[in-house]
Every structure is written in structure tokens, then in C-alpha cells.
N, C-alpha and C positions, 0 to 999 in steps of 0.2 A: 343357907344364907337368909332364908325367910326369918329364922330365929334371930339373926343379927339385926335385921331391920325392925322386927317387933320390939326388940330390946331398946333400940334407939328412938322409936317413934314417940314415946311419952315425952322425951326431951325436945324432939323436933316440934311437937305440937304446942309446946309452950312458947315457941318463937312466933313473932308476927308472921303471917303467911308470906308476905312479900320478901321479908328478910330470910325466911327459910328457903324460899326459891333461889334467892341470890347465893345462899350458902351451898345449895345443890349445884348450881352452875360452877361455882369455884371448885367444888369437889371433883366435878367432871373434868374441868380444865387441868386440874393437878394430876389427874390419872388415877387417883385413889379409888374412885367409884368403879373404874374399869377393871382394876385389879381385883376388887372385892366381889364384883358381880358380873364378871366377863362371861358372856354366853354367845359370843360371835362364832359363827361357823359350826354350830351344834344342831342345826335344823334337820328334821326328818325330810328325806327327798320329796315326800308327798306334799310338802308345803311350798315347794318352789313353783313359781307361776310367772307367766308373761302377760303384762297388761300394757296397753297403748305403746307397744314396741319396746318396753323395758323389762329386763329380767330381774325378778325379785327372789331372794333366797327364801323368804317367807312373806305372807301377806299382812303382817302386823306392823303398822307404822306408828311413829310418834306424831301426834297432831301438832299443828301450828299453835303458837302461844307459849310454848315452853322455851324454845331457843330463839327468842325474838330477834337477836342481833347476830345470828349465824356464828356463834362462838364454840359450839360443842357438837357439831354434826357427827363427826367420826367417833367421838367419845360415846355418844348415844347409840350409834350402830354397834359399838363394842358390847353394849349391854344385851344385845340380841334382837333389836328391832330390825325388820326387813328393809325399812327405809325411814327417813326422817324429813320433816318439813320445817324449815327455818322461817322466821317471821312471826307476825306480820311486819313488813318493812314499808315505811312511807318515804317518798322522795326526799323531803326535808326532815331534819330532826324535829321531834316534838316531845314534850314531857308527858303527855297523856293527861288524864284527869287527876284531880287532887287525891291525896291519900287520906284515909285508908280506902283502898279500891279492890281488895281481894279478901274474900271471906270464906272460911271453912264452915260448912254445914255438916259437922261430924256425925250427928244423929241420922243424917240422910245420906251419908257418903256422897256429898255434893259440894259444889263450889259455886259461888257467885263472884263474877269479876266485872269491873267497869273501868278497865285500864284505859280504854280510849286510844288504842294504837300508840302507846308509848314506844318510841323508836329512836335509835341513834341516826337514822337516815341511811340513804343509799351508799354514802361514801365509805364508812367503816364496814358495812355489810358486804359491799363489793370487794373491798380489800381482803376480807377474811375468806371469801369464796375463791378469790384469786390465789391466795396462799394455799388453800386446800387443793385446788387444781394442780398446783405446782409440786405438791407433796407426794412422795411415794407411799405415804402411810394412809392415803384416802381409802376407805373401806367399802363404800357402796353408794346407794342412791340417796341424794339429798335434794329436795325440792325447795323452791322459794315461794312464799306466800306474800302477795303484793296487796298493799292497801293505798288509800288516798289520804292526804293530809286533811285535818279537820277544817282548816281555813281555806282550803283550795277552792278556786272559782272554776276549775276545770278538772273534775274528778276523773273522767275517762283519760284525760291527758296525763294524770298522775300514774295510771297503770301503764300507759305507753312509756313514760319515763323509766319506770321500773324494768320493763322488758328490755328497753334499749340499753340500759346500764348493765344489766346482768346477763344479757344474751351470751351463751357459751359457757356460763359459770354454774348454772343449775341444771339438774337432770329433768326437771319439769317445773312449770309455773302454775300457781293457783291464783286466780282472780277472785279476791275476797270482797264480795259485795253484801255480806250478811252479818257483819258485826252490829250489835244493837247499841254500841257505845260511841259511835260517831254519828251525830245527828244528820238524818237525811240519807245516810249511806244505803240503807235498804231500799230506797226508792229506785236504785239502779236495777232492781229485780223486775220493775214494771216493763212490760213488753217493749214499748217504743224506746225507752232508755237503754234497755238491754241490747236491742238490735244495734243501736248506735255504738255502744260500748264494745260489743264483740267485733263489729266491723273495724273499729279503731285498733284494738289489740291484735287482731289477726293481720291487720295491715303492716304490723312491724315485721312479720316474716320470720319469727324465731323458728328454729328447726326441732325444738323439743316439744313435748305435749303441753297443751294449754287446758287447764281445768277450771271449772267454775264452782265456787263454794256458796251454797245457798242456806237460807234460814229454815228452821223446822216449823216456823209459825205461819208460813204461807198457806193460803186456802187452796182447795182443790183447783179452783179456777186459775189462781195465780201460778200454781205448780204446773198446770197444763200449758199455760202460756210460756213459762220458762222452758219446759221440756220441748215444746214445739220449736222454739227458737234455737235451742241447743241442737236439735236434729237438723233443722234447716241450715244452720251455720256450720254443721259438722264439727262441733267442739269435741275435743279428745276425751273429756271425762267430766263427771259431775261429782262433787263432794257433798254428801247429805249426812249430817248437817252441822251448822254452827250452834251456838248456845241459844236458849230460848228466853224470851221475856215473860213467858207465862209462869205461874206458880201453882203447881199441883196442890190440891187440898191435903195430900198425904204428908207434906213437909212438916217436920217437927221442930227444927232448929229455930232458936230465937232470932237469928239473923235472916230468916227466910224472906223478909220483905225488903231487904236491901236492894237498891236499884242496880241493874246490870243484867248480864247474861248468866243464866243458870246452866250448869253442866253437871255431869256425874250421873249416878244411878237413876235419879228421877227422870232423866231425859231419855232413857233407853227406849221405852215403848213408843214414845212420840216420834223420835228420830227414826226408829226402825219402820214405823208405819209409813212415814213420808218417803223413806228409801224405797220400800216396796211399791208404793204408788208411782214414784218416779221411774222405777224399772218397768212397770206396766206401761206407763205413758210413752216411754221411749222404745217400747217393744224389745227391750234387752239389747238395743243396738249401740248404747253408749256405756262405756265402762263406768261403774260406780265405785266410790270410796265411801264406806259406811262408817260414820262417826257418831258418838253420843252414847254415853253410859256403859261402855264395855268394861267389865271387870272380871271376865272369865272366858275360858275357851268356848264354853257353850254359847255365851252371848255373841262372841265373834262369829261362831258358826251360824247363829241365827241371822246375823247380818248378811252373811254369805248366801244363805238359803233364800233370803229376801232380795237378792240381786247385787250384793257387793262383791266386786272382784278383789278388792283390798279393804282393809279396815284400819282405823286409827284410834288411839286412845291417849288420854293425858290425865284427866281428873282422878281416875282410879289410882294412878301412881302416887298421889298425895297420901293415900291411906294404906297402900300395899307395897309401895317402893319398887325398886328394880327387880326383885324376885318374881313380881307379877308377870313379867314378860315371858320368862321360861314357863311359868304355869299356864299361861294362856296358850302358848304354842303347843305344849304337851297335851293339853286337854282338847285343843282343836284337832290335833293329829288323831287322837282317840275317837273323836266324833266322826271325822272323815272315814276312818277305817271301819268303824262300827257300822256305818251305813253303806259300806262297799264302794266308796269313791276312791279312785287312785290318786286324784290330785284335786287341788282347790277349784280349778276351772270347771271340773265336772259337777261340782255342787252349786255353782253360782245360779241363783234364781229358781232353784228347784221347788221352793214353796209357792212360786208364782205361776207354775205351769199346770 
């Protein structure tokens, strides 16, 4: 199947990136992608893991940003992901930033986006999750990534609205306060604002895990503040990390200076370093989801060794397609067994000890 995707990629790469993404969503909705690249239920038992009370068939998830409007959760799981995260969804519909707003940095296997939380809003998102809950075809774990509207004058209230609307429909929630494309949003990572935000979202009383997604650009001092609040408030998990506004000198692509968040291969080292520091600062007491630059099983394994109980990827799919999922799981299995670990949980944080 890798050969099939490699044959198709030259044609896909000629399309505008956002149009190509739309075509991919349509292919998943039609069932074609699931037939061609079905890898559901093929996992080695050593990949099964339990994190914040949920049982995952494997630790490799699809990051938020792909399935923005909760259209293809089960179709994505059929490709072999252990879980999927839909969103980011905002309470009210909003178009996001003007196009073009998605850029392939092919020479760097990277992506820059400045979507700005383009969203159909909670109404359609909720309806699709309701339909999924009522379906006997639902395959596994689907989380919901929540954001705030650009023009909102009460951003904590926007997250509360998301939780109240979707309670009982998602397997976990992510409070996304780290997108660089909504002005001022990252200010919610400041200690005083974060304490208020967490108090408000925890006050909703949802019965599924609540995770916090942070930026890779935070300083050590800022990260320490975030981690201390997460520990104090007993948050269920931390996702490290979102895209970066930094631009490594190694970037080669002509579009490297486009405004927005950078993801993909150049983010790997930065995001993994922040992940390890967060694991140290929380003393391994808070489950971590490692995101940023994963394109191989070895890189997924490195995230796990640095403290991730689960991992997510997205940008690498642009360049390697659905066959990447099977390859990551196969090579992660080999890494675990080579080092004598019986399961993912045994390897978590071993580089930090």
C-alpha cells in the first residue's frame, strides 16, 4: 500500500494543500480510504495500553487539526490509529483566517498553517458525535479538542460552552490554549489565567478525562508554572505540544517565513525536549501525550521514553500517507521488544530516570 500512495503523491502534491485535505476527508467519508488502507485490529498486544482510565489498542493517535468538524473519526480509526482527536471546534461558526493559510514545506517535511480555528461550530460537531454514539459501527476512542472564538470576550466561557454541549459524546476533552493563530489565546497559559480557566472547566463536572494542550515555545519558567498548576488542579493529562512560531535555521523551503504555526519534522527535537521537561516537572504523575514531528516508530518510541504515555501525529501523513500508521506501529513494536519491554507503559519515561 506504500507503493500505491507513493504513486499517487506526485498528483496530490500538485493540488492546493487545503483542497488536497478536503479531498482526503471526502475519500475517508466515502469509505474508499478505509478499504485501501484498513489496518484496524491488527495491533501487536504489546501496544495495548491504559491511560487516564481509557483502554487504547495502540498508543498512536491522530492529532487535532485533521478532522476539524468531527466528520471522519471512525474512518480514521479504521486506518489503524489507536485513537483520534476531532477539532478544534469553537462555540460559534467562524471562517478562520483568509486563504492561503496552509503551506507545504516539502524540502523540510514540514507544514505551516494559520487556519485560525476555522470551524463549523458546536452545532454540526455535536450532531455528528451524537450520530456516532448511536451507531453500532463506532470503532474506538475519539476525543474532542475545544477552542475559543476569535472575537470572544469570555474565552474561558467558550471552553465551558464546549464541554457543556459535548458532555457524554466524546471520550476525552482537550482544552487547546496553545494555537498561535488566534491572537492572545496563548496568554491563557499564564499562571493566573490558567488557574481561572481550569477552575471553570473543571466546574462543568464532565466525567471523562480533561487534557490541556500547550505550546512548545514556553520558557522553562512558564512551563514550570503550567506544570505546577496542572499538578495542583489534578488535570488528567497534558499534550505536549502544539505548533511552534519559531523557525529553525535548518529550514530550506521557500515558504519557511510564512506566518503561522510550524509542524512536522523540524518540530521533533524541540517538542520532545519540552515533553521531557514537563515529565520531570510533574514527576511523572501526569499522563503525557507526545506530539510534534513524529514520522517513524523510532521517533514515537523516543517520545515514550521521554515521558509520553500516548503519541499523536498528523503532518507526516501529508508526505507518507496512511501506510505510515502501520509502519510506525510495526517499528514501535520492534523497539519495545528489542529493549525488553513487555508493553508501552513499561517504557514510559525511561530516559528521564
